[in-house]
C-alpha positions as a printed NumPy array, in Angstrom:
array([[ -8.479,  -7.083,  -1.008],
       [ -7.861, -10.628,  -2.358],
       [-11.465, -11.314,  -3.046],
       [-11.82 ,  -7.965,  -5.001],
       [ -8.634,  -8.451,  -7.007],
       [ -9.515, -11.94 ,  -8.166],
       [-13.258, -10.854,  -8.9  ],
       [-12.116,  -7.931, -11.025],
       [ -9.765, -10.141, -13.12 ],
       [-12.572, -12.701, -13.681],
       [-15.177, -10.096, -14.554],
       [-13.031,  -8.616, -17.197],
       [-13.175, -11.902, -19.072],
       [-16.796, -13.116, -18.433],
       [-20.   , -12.001, -16.706],
       [-20.959, -13.723, -13.4  ],
       [-23.777, -12.499, -11.013],
       [-22.234, -14.226,  -7.979],
       [-18.799, -12.758,  -8.676],
       [-20.295,  -9.278,  -9.267],
       [-21.894,  -9.485,  -5.843],
       [-18.62 , -10.374,  -4.196],
       [-17.007,  -7.391,  -5.9  ],
       [-19.656,  -5.088,  -4.872],
       [-19.477,  -6.198,  -1.278],
       [-15.741,  -5.911,  -1.237],
       [-15.744,  -2.419,  -2.525],
       [-18.42 ,  -1.504,   0.085],
       [-16.224,  -3.045,   2.72 ],
       [-13.154,  -1.082,   1.759],
       [-14.686,   2.337,   0.826],
       [-17.389,   2.5  ,   3.475],
       [-16.696,   0.073,   6.346],
       [-13.024,   0.154,   6.792],
       [-12.745,   3.935,   6.109],
       [-12.894,   5.969,   9.371],
       [-14.176,   9.461,   8.648],
       [-12.914,  10.667,  12.009],
       [ -9.246,  10.1  ,  11.004],
       [ -9.583,  10.12 ,   7.248],
       [ -7.9  ,   6.735,   7.075],
       [ -8.718,   3.051,   6.684],
       [ -8.794,   0.918,   9.802],
       [ -7.071,  -2.344,   9.251],
       [ -8.965,  -4.434,  11.829],
       [-12.68 ,  -4.697,  12.102],
       [-14.983,  -7.156,  13.831],
       [-17.005,  -9.65 ,  11.634],
       [-19.997,  -7.246,  11.784],
       [-17.82 ,  -4.398,  10.709],
       [-17.708,  -2.736,  14.127],
       [-14.452,  -1.375,  15.335],
       [-12.576,  -3.334,  18.085],
       [-11.668,  -1.32 ,  21.137],
       [ -8.352,   0.266,  20.683],
       [ -8.217,  -0.239,  16.9  ],
       [-10.311,   2.841,  16.052],
       [ -7.376,   5.205,  15.466],
       [ -4.982,   2.665,  13.881],
       [ -4.191,   2.372,  10.118],
       [ -1.76 ,  -0.143,   8.472],
       [ -0.779,   2.343,   5.748],
       [  0.755,   0.04 ,   3.026],
       [ -2.286,  -2.337,   3.038],
       [ -4.646,   0.667,   2.722],
       [ -2.824,   1.863,  -0.341],
       [ -2.674,  -1.577,  -1.858],
       [ -6.304,  -2.227,  -1.391],
       [ -7.293,   1.125,  -2.679],
       [ -5.608,   0.683,  -6.006],
       [ -7.462,  -2.516,  -6.371],
       [-10.834,  -0.774,  -5.997],
       [ -9.561,   1.704,  -8.624],
       [ -9.184,  -1.215, -10.933],
       [-12.732,  -2.318, -10.323],
       [-13.888,   1.275, -10.832],
       [-12.073,   1.305, -14.168],
       [-13.82 ,  -1.87 , -15.126],
       [-17.297,  -0.305, -14.21 ],
       [-16.242,   3.022, -15.714],
       [-17.077,   4.532, -12.271],
       [-15.157,   7.833, -12.347],
       [-16.459,   9.109,  -8.959],
       [-15.29 ,   5.907,  -7.175],
       [-11.864,   6.042,  -8.995],
       [-11.356,   9.66 ,  -7.943],
       [-12.326,   8.958,  -4.41 ],
       [ -9.762,   6.262,  -4.114],
       [ -7.083,   8.399,  -5.643],
       [ -7.691,  11.054,  -3.082],
       [ -7.569,   8.544,  -0.255],
       [ -4.307,   7.049,  -1.562],
       [ -2.781,  10.452,  -1.484],
       [ -3.99 ,  10.966,   2.122],
       [ -2.518,   7.626,   3.231],
       [  0.886,   8.359,   1.628],
       [  1.086,  11.806,   2.96 ],
       [  0.127,  10.639,   6.446],
       [  2.446,   7.698,   6.333],
       [  5.504,   8.972,   4.665],
       [  8.525,   9.495,   6.912],
       [  9.59 ,  13.062,   6.093],
       [ 12.697,  12.744,   7.921],
       [ 14.306,   9.488,   6.762],
       [ 12.007,   8.503,   3.827],
       [ 10.008,   5.452,   3.263],
       [  6.434,   4.597,   4.424],
       [  5.758,   3.969,   8.124],
       [  4.092,   0.617,   8.847],
       [  1.348,   1.953,  11.187],
       [ -0.14 ,   5.091,  12.506],
       [ -2.126,   5.132,  15.769],
       [ -3.529,   8.705,  15.578],
       [ -3.284,  10.921,  18.706],
       [ -1.734,   8.048,  20.726],
       [  1.672,   9.594,  21.37 ],
       [  2.652,   7.27 ,  24.172],
       [  1.395,   3.989,  22.625],
       [  3.726,   0.994,  22.935],
       [  3.497,  -1.089,  19.726],
       [  3.594,  -4.881,  19.971],
       [  7.092,  -6.275,  19.16 ],
       [  7.484,  -6.882,  15.424],
       [  9.435, -10.003,  14.326],
       [  9.196, -10.246,  10.539],
       [  8.917, -13.873,   9.295],
       [ 12.125, -15.281,   7.815],
       [ 14.404, -12.812,   9.671],
       [ 16.172, -12.476,  12.951],
       [ 15.081,  -8.923,  13.176],
       [ 13.086,  -7.5  ,  16.074],
       [ 11.485,  -4.017,  15.981],
       [ 10.225,  -2.087,  19.093],
       [  8.525,   1.341,  18.772],
       [  6.61 ,   3.636,  21.058],
       [  4.621,   6.602,  19.985],
       [  2.057,   7.5  ,  17.269],
       [  3.993,   5.799,  14.584],
       [  5.303,   2.302,  13.924],
       [  8.398,   3.104,  11.983],
       [  9.266,  -0.342,  10.549],
       [ 10.033,   0.18 ,   6.924],
       [  9.124,  -2.358,   4.295],
       [  9.997,  -2.898,   0.621],
       [  6.553,  -4.232,  -0.23 ],
       [  4.784,  -1.021,   0.93 ],
       [  6.918,   1.001,  -1.53 ],
       [  6.074,  -1.447,  -4.182],
       [  2.447,  -0.59 ,  -3.617],
       [  2.964,   3.12 ,  -3.767],
       [  4.679,   2.682,  -7.203],
       [  1.79 ,   0.715,  -8.504],
       [ -0.831,   3.169,  -7.064],
       [  0.894,   6.321,  -8.143],
       [  1.685,   5.223, -11.723],
       [ -1.984,   4.196, -12.085],
       [ -3.049,   7.599, -10.988],
       [ -0.417,   9.479, -13.13 ],
       [ -1.501,   7.375, -16.126],
       [ -5.02 ,   8.777, -15.95 ],
       [ -4.485,  12.182, -14.426],
       [ -0.876,  13.316, -15.011],
       [ -1.106,  14.489, -11.335],
       [  2.248,  16.127, -10.169],
       [  1.839,  14.679,  -6.665],
       [  1.557,  11.092,  -8.059],
       [  4.678,  11.539, -10.123],
       [  6.546,  13.053,  -7.002],
       [  5.632,  10.131,  -4.713],
       [  6.472,   7.707,  -7.303],
       [  9.991,   9.102,  -7.676],
       [ 10.378,   9.374,  -3.837],
       [  9.449,   5.713,  -3.376],
       [ 11.694,   4.499,  -6.191],
       [ 14.626,   6.649,  -4.789],
       [ 14.181,   4.975,  -1.401],
       [ 14.078,   1.54 ,  -3.007],
       [ 17.358,   2.276,  -4.924],
       [ 19.208,   3.964,  -2.222],
       [ 18.095,   2.158,   0.905],
       [ 16.533,  -1.305,   0.154],
       [ 18.631,  -2.368,  -2.815],
       [ 21.768,  -4.387,  -2.045],
       [ 23.411,  -3.542,  -5.399],
       [ 25.67 ,  -0.813,  -3.948],
       [ 26.872,  -3.267,  -1.496],
       [ 27.843,  -5.87 ,  -4.13 ],
       [ 24.996,  -8.14 ,  -3.31 ],
       [ 21.863,  -9.127,  -5.377],
       [ 18.38 ,  -8.539,  -4.192],
       [ 16.827,  -6.149,  -1.571],
       [ 16.259,  -5.786,   2.176],
       [ 12.577,  -6.561,   2.814],
       [ 12.229,  -5.02 ,   6.369],
       [ 14.228,  -2.323,   8.05 ],
       [ 14.286,   0.087,  10.978],
       [ 13.284,   3.651,  10.606],
       [ 16.689,   4.755,   9.238],
       [ 16.718,   1.709,   6.917],
       [ 20.159,   0.654,   8.285],
       [ 21.886,  -1.679,   6.006],
       [ 22.042,  -5.362,   6.957],
       [ 24.982,  -7.673,   6.354],
       [ 22.85 , -10.706,   5.29 ],
       [ 19.35 , -10.859,   3.801],
       [ 17.855, -14.325,   4.132],
       [ 14.987, -14.243,   1.759],
       [ 13.417, -12.262,  -1.117],
       [  9.872, -11.301,  -1.857],
       [  8.51 , -13.309,  -4.779],
       [  5.166, -11.522,  -4.897],
       [  5.197,  -7.744,  -4.48 ],
       [  8.149,  -6.705,  -6.506],
       [  7.279,  -8.903,  -9.562],
       [  3.787,  -7.778,  -9.576],
       [  4.697,  -4.269,  -9.281],
       [  7.074,  -4.571, -12.137],
       [  4.576,  -6.261, -14.449],
       [  1.734,  -3.878, -13.636],
       [  3.847,  -0.771, -14.07 ],
       [  5.21 ,  -2.104, -17.441],
       [  1.657,  -2.599, -18.567],
       [  0.858,   1.003, -17.462],
       [  3.849,   2.488, -19.298],
       [  2.954,   0.555, -22.467],
       [ -0.458,   2.031, -22.4  ],
       [  0.796,   5.473, -21.865],
       [  3.198,   5.166, -24.74 ],
       [  0.447,   3.86 , -26.944],
       [ -1.755,   6.725, -26.132],
       [  0.571,   9.45 , -27.207]])
């Protein structure tokens, strides 16, 4: 993900064979190696030889997969590879549809397909005193950053296709951010970063994310500018 994002930005400015090779290898890793056809999702964890560790075959960290796939789409745009771009758009939709919590809203952190009795490792987000314990197919910790990645991915797709589903998920993600993660309605600045499945309000938020929300804002402003200029 990081190698690819940096490589795409460099290659938009100058040609470089070594960087091109890194970009190609990164795309192959995301699209071919991490993708598990059996579940139709990307596996987060692979061995160094791209084999799947025992017990990881049915797991997907949904927000990371969405984030990485929109970065592949950016590389596909740079190369004018419409087939790759469309493939990634379809897979983004798949990850959102599988990961969205249709009861309470927001994106689930993980899914472990068909593992209904799975006991997830205890999650203690850095910089917080929160502790999350989940058992079942889904790990229901909710995060602000994953919603930011849905906003980037869906506006990217809507810009090029005007797909109804992309607009719908964009609106759903923004609604959860505004109603659940924002502290504005409680008279406080900033946002919750991590929450339980119901996104229960917290009395105090210790830190703010200085990466995902600003990046989402800048990328989406650029996308909106392009859309307005194309009218």
